[in-house]
N, C-alpha and C positions, 0 to 999 in steps of 0.2 A: 688295489684294494676290491675285493667283493663288495657287490651293491645287492642288498637285500628287498625283494618286492613282496608286496602285499597281494594275491591273486584275488582276481573278480570271480564272480559266482560261475561264469560261465568257464574259467578254469579248474575248478575244485569239482569234485565226483558227484555224481547224483544224490548221493546221501548227504553231503555236506551241503550241496545246493537246497536240501529241504530243509537243513538248520539253517542256512541265510535267510528263507523265506518266514521262519519264525522269528528270529531275530529282527528282522524289518518289521514285520507285524507288532512285535513286543516293546522293542527300541527306537523304531522309526527309522535305523541304519544298523550297519554290520560293523561294529567297530573293528577297527585294523589288526587288533591283536587277535581276536575271535578271528578274523579271516586268516590272518596268518599259520594259525593253528589248524585250519582247514588244507594246507598243502598235503597236510598226512592223511591218512584216509580214517584212522580213528581219534586222532587227539583231541580235535573240538569237541565231539561229543562226550570222550572222557572228560576233560576239561570241564565242560558245562554239566556235566554230574556230578563230578566233586564240587565246583563253586556253587551248585543250586542244593546241594543235600541238606537235610534237615540240622539244625543246630543248636544246642542249648544256649546260644548266646545271641544275643537281639542283633538286628540289622546296626543300631547304632555302633554295639559294643565290635562287630564284626568291621566296621569301615575304622576304629581306631586302630584296631590289628592291621589293617591295611594301609592306613596311611603311615605308622611307623615303619612296618617292614619295608615298606616303598621306598621313605625317606632314606632310612637305613643302606639299603641296598644301591640307593642312588638311581632309582627309576623314573625317571621324569615323566614317562608314558602314563604309570602306574600312580604318581604323585597327581597327574592332572587329572584323570578319570576319578581318582577316588576323593580328589576335593571337589568336585561336582558331586559325588556321590554321600559325601558326608553333609554337604551342604542340604541336600534331599532330604537326608536326615534328621536335620535340625542343628547343625552344629554352625555357629556362627563364624567368621574368615577368622576371627583370630582365636578361637578354639581350635579351628584346624590346622593353623599354624604351630600352636602349641601342641596339639598332639604329635605333628611331625617331628618335635622333638624327644619324645618319648615321655610327655607329663600331661597331665588333665587338674590344674590346680582347681577348675570350677567345680570337680564333682571328685570325691574322695574316691567312690568305687572305681570308676571309670581312670583314675589315677594309680591305683594298684595294677588294673589291668596294662594301663599304658607300661608302665614300669617293668612288670613282668614280660610283657611282650618285648620291649627293647635289649632286655636281659638275656631272654630266649635266645632271641636273632643274633645279638652280638656276641654269643658264647656258645653258638652252634648247640644250644641246649643244657649248656650247664650252669644255668640261672644258680645267682648266690642264695642262701637258706634266707637273707631278709626279704628280697623280692617276693619268693617262693611263699613265705608265712604271711607276707600283706598282703598278697593274693587270696590268699585264702580266709584270712581274718576279716578280710572286707566282705566274704560271704560268697565266694565263689567254691565250685567245688572239683572233685578229681573229673567228672564228666565235661564240666567247663575247661579243665586244663588240657584233657584228649581233643577237644573243639579247637582250642586255641590253636594247640601244635599241627593240628589239621588245616587250618586257616592260614599258619603262618608259613606252610609248605606249598598252598594254593599259592600265594603271593609271590613265595619264592620263584616258583616256576615263571609266573609271567613276568616278573622281574629281569630275571633272567634272559628268557626268550627278546623282552626288547633290548637288554642290554646288550645282546650280541647280534641283533640286527639293525635297532636305531631308524626302525620304518617308522614314517609320518604320526604324529600324534595328532588324532582327529577328536582331539577333547581341547576347553582354554586351557592355555599353559599354565599351569600352576607356578607362580614363581618360586625362586630360589630362597630358599632361609637366609642366604648372606643377601641376595637384593632386598628383600621386607628389613633385615637388619640394619642396610645402609638407608633404606628411604626416611 
C-alpha cells in the first residue's frame, strides 16, 4: 500500500516556502493539508486564493457548509479542523455536532442553509425544490447560492485529498457522530 507523506518546508519550492512562512506567521503552523498541497508548484497558492476569496456568506455560514460537507464526505481531517474553526466562530460543541448532521435547530436561517447544503452535496447539485425554496425564503439570494456552491467545491477538494492520502491530522480529533451518540 502506498504511503503518502506531508512535505517539509525544505522539500517544497521556493514559492511554496514563502507561503509556508506566511502561514506560520498567521496561523502559528502550516496545517498538513496545506503542506500536502505544496507538493504541487501551484496548488497551494490556488487553493488558498479560492479559500480566502471574498464571499457573500459570513465566516459562521461558511463553517456550517464546511462541517456538513466534511461530514458527508467522511473526511476526519476536515471535520477536526472545522470543529475547531466553528468553535472559534461562536458555535457550541452541541451546535457543531448538530450541524454535522445537516441541521441547525437553534437558528432558522442557518437551518435552511444546512439543509440546502446537505441536499446539494448528497445529490451532486440536484437539490430538491423544497430545500431550495426554504433557502431563498430564509433570506438567501442567488449570489449566496453561487458562493455556497463554490465553498462546497473548496471543501470537496480538501476532503478528497485527505480521504485519498490519510496523512496525519494535526488538529484535535473530532469525535465521530456514532461515538457521540453512544456516549
